[in-house]
N, C-alpha and C positions, 0 to 999 in steps of 0.2 A: 161583415169579413171583415181579415183584415186580409192587404195586398193584393186588394182590387183596384186595379187603376182607373179614377174618375174619370178622367179626361184619355182613357181613351174612347172609353166607353162613347166621348164624347164627340170624338172624333172618327169614331165608325159612325152614329147618327152621319154625320158631318161632311164625308169621305162617300156612306153612302146611298144623298142626297143627291152631290155633284155625278154621279157615280147613272141615277138614274137618267138625270139631265143631259148628257151624253150620249148614253143605250139605245139606236137608232139615230142618229142627226139624218143619218139620209135619208127617211120617209118620210121626216118632217112635213110635218100641210104646210107651213105657211113658211114661208121666206124669215120673216121676223123668232121662227123657232128655229129653224138652222141655228142663223144666227148668233142668236142665241146661246147656243145647243157648242160653238166653237167656241163660243171665245170662253166659260165656262170650260170646255175637256184643252183649252187653250191654256189658264191659269189651269188649274187643277196638275198637268205636266211637270207644270214651271214648280210650279210648290212641293213634287212629289222629289223635281232633278236638288233645289236649291237642297227640302232633306237630306239627301241622301250623301250633299259632294261639301255638304258647311255647316250639320252642324250632328253627322256622323263620324 
């Protein structure tokens, strides 16, 4: 089908994966999981801010 962007699907896949790592950060069982969740959350927010202010 024409008009379907594969990049959008791949971006959705990666974004969904990162979002699932972030969900429930305060309910993680180990300190390492909590730190990983916070790092991913920070990177995702930074990337979203970058795309909003520099790419649009």
